[in-house]
N, C-alpha and C positions, 0 to 999 in steps of 0.2 A: 438437671440429670433425668433422663428418661428412665422409667423403672419397668421390668418386667414382670408380668404376672406369672405365679407361683407355676403354671402349667407351661409357658413357655420357657421358663428358667429349667426345668426339668427336660424338657424338648432339645434346649442348647447343650445340656451337660450329656444327654447320651449322644449327641451326634460329637460332641469331642473325645467322648470315649471310644466311638466307633472308628474317628480318625486315628485316635493315637494308637489303637489295636491293629489298624491297617500298616500304620508305619513301624511297628514292631515286628510284623511279619515280613515285611521287605528287607529289616535289618538283620532279621535271622535266616535270610536267603530262602525264603518259603517258596513253593513251587507253583504257586499260582501266576496265571498269566498278565502281563503287565497292562493296565487301564488302555482300552483303544483310544481313549482321548488324549493320552500322554504324549508328550513329543518323541518321535524316533531318535535314536542315537546317531550321532554325527559318523559318517563314514570316516574312516581315516584315509588321509590323503596318500596318495601313491609317493612313494620314496624309492631312488634307486636309477641306476643307469643301464642302460642296453645299447647292444650293437646290432644294427640292423644290417644284414647283407640283401644288396637290391641290385637287380639288374640295370645295366649301364642306361638303358632308356627311361629310367624312371629318376635319372637325377635331378633334374629341374623341380618337378613334381614333389618328389619325397623330401626333397629340402624345405620346400614349402610346410607339406604335411608335418614334418616334425619340428618346425618351428610352432605351428599351431597347437602342436599336442603338449609341448613344453610350455606354452602360454597357458593351456588350461591344468598344467600340473608342473607349478614352479619348482617342487622338491624332486621331479623326475628330468633326466636328461637321456638324450638320443645322439649316438655317434652311427654315422653312415658310410658304409664302406659299398662302393660299387663297381661293377665288373661283368664280366661275361658270366651269364647264369650257369654256364659249365665249369667256369673256373672257380666260381663262388661254391657251386656244388663241392668239388675237390676239396676245397679249404676246410669245409665243414665236415666231409666225411673223413679227413684228416686230422679232426680235434681243435679246428680254429674256435676261439672264442666268439660264438655266434648266438643271439637271442631269437633273432626273427631272421626269416627268409622269405624274400619275395622274389620270384623267377619270372622270366618272360616266356615261359612255357612249361606245360605240366610234366614232361619227361624228364626234366631234372630234379624237379620237386619230388615225382614218383621214387628217384634213387634215394632220395634223403630219407622218404619215408619208408623205404624197403628196409633202410640199415636201421632203423629204430630211433631217429634222431629227431623225430616230428612229435609235437606234444598234443594229442586232439586230432583234429581232422584239417587239413589243408583246404582252403576255399579261393575259389575264383573272384579276384575283386576288380578287375578291369580287362577290357580288349583292346587291341591295337591293330592298325591294318599297315601294309606296305607302300611305300610312295616312292619314288625315284628322284633322288637329289641331284641338282645340277648348280654349279657355281653361278652367282649372279650374273645375268647376261645371258646365261646359256651359251657359251661360246662354241661347243660342240654341236650345236643345234639338235639335241638329243630331242626327240618327240616319243620315244615309247620303248618297249622292251626289245624290240628288233635291233635297236642300236647296240645291245649289250654284244652282239655278234661280230661287231665291225672293227677288224683289228687296227684300224688307224685312230681309234678313239682310246683315251685312257679311262680303263672302266675298273671299278673296284666294287668287292663284296666282302662281308662279312666272312670269317673263316667257317670251314662248313661245319664243325661242332658247336658252334655257337648258334643260338636261336634266330638271329639275324639273318646267318648265312644259311642256316637250313631253311628258312620260309623263302629267302630270295631266290635260290635254286628251284624250289617247289615253283613259285611265281614263274620263273625262265621256263621250265620243263612244262606248266601249264599253257605257255606261249608257243611252244615248241622251238625254243631258242637254246642254242648251245652257247654260253658265253665266253667271250675272249678277254677274261679279265685280267688285269696287269698285277693286282694285290690282293691278298687275302687279309683282313684286318682282324684283330684278336676281339675286336668288340664294336658296338655302333657308334660309339662316340669317337673311336679312332677313325673310323670310316668318314663319319661325318665331318671331323677337323682336317681332311685331306680334301674333300670336296670344298669347303669353306675356303681353303686355301689356295684353290684353284690347282691344285696337283693332279687332280682326277676330273675327267669331264663327266663321270656321272657315278653315283651308286646306289643300291637299293636299301633303304632304311627305313624307319617307320615316320608314320604321319607325323606324329608327336616331334620327332627330331627336326624334321623340317621346320615346324612352329618354332621349335626353340632356338633354331638357326637365326629366325627374322630375316633381315634382308641379306645375310651372307649368302644364302642360297636360293635357289628356286624350287618347287615342287613340280614333278609331271606324275600325273595320276596313272597308276595302273588299272586297266578293266576289271570290273568286279569279277568276270568269268576267271582272270588269272589269279586276282590277287588271293591273299592269305591273310586269315583274321589268326592273330596270336592271342592267346588266353593266358593271362598272369595270376598264379596262385600266389596265396600268402600263408604262412604258419609260423607260430612260436614253436622253438625248439626244446626238445626235452633236457638239454644241459644248460638251458638259460640260468644266467646267475641270478637274475630277478625276473623270476617267472610271471608275478603279477603285473610287474609295467611291461614286459612283453605281450602278455594277454591283452591289456587295455590298449597297446598300441595296434596291435591287429585288429581290435572292435573299433578304435578311432578311424583307421583305414576303411572300414567296412559301413562307417556311420554315415548319415547325410553330409556332415560338415567335410568328412574325408572325400567321400565321392564327388562333392561339388569342388574339391580341390583339383581333384584328379581329371575331371571333365574340362575344368578350365585349362588344362594343358593339353587337351586334344584327346585324351583316353576315352573310348568308349565303355558305357556301363556293361558290368558283365551279364 
C-alpha cells in the first residue's frame, strides 16, 4: 500500500475540508455564483397545445411546419385553423381561442394589434406573389390579365375584402383591366378548387397555390410591373392559453428550419 508523506496528508486533508465547506455553502443556499465549469441546468421541455389561425394560402406549408415543430417538441401540439385572413381577424376580435395569428397581409394584423390582442410585436416572415391559375390544358387560352375582361370566359377572383381579392384587383388595375368576373370566392383555396375542377377558365391566386395544385392547374405569369407582392406577418396573441408554446412556434417559423420549409413551398423570404 502506498504511503503519503505527512505534508501530502495535510495538503489532502485541507483540500477535503475546503470541498466540504463549499458543499455546505451550496446546501445553505449561498448567494455565490455557480462554478463556470459546472454543467448548465437542462431546459424544461415545452408542453401544451396551441391553435394557430393562418391564412388559407399557408395551408400546405404550415401543415409541414407544424409537424416539424411537434417532432422537435414531443410534449407540444399544434392545431391549425385556416381561412381568409379577414375572417380569421374577425374571429380573433370576437374572442375565438387562438394562440398565434399568421396573416396574408399587414392590414388584418394591424387591426388585431390595435385591439390589444397581440403579445409583443408582429414580424413579417415570408412574402408571396400573384399568378394566374388556369385548368390543366388551359381550355380558355388565357395568356394574361387582359383576358379577365373577356365576358365569354368564366373568371374568378377572391372576394374584395380578402387579401388575394384585394391584391388581384390591384394587379388588374395596374394593367388597366376592368374584370368581368363571374364569382367572388371567400378565400384563395376556394378559388383554386373551382379552377382545378374546370368550373372557371382562370383565377388570380398566389404562386404558392399554383405549385400546391400540381398538375391540376397551370400557371400564367403576371408581369412584374403589374404584380403585387404580399407580405405575411405573424404574432403570438395576448390571450394565448399556452404563451410559451405560442412564442416558440413563432420562433420556429422564423428559424432557418422553418424558413427552409416555407421556401420549399414557393414562398419568398421576408
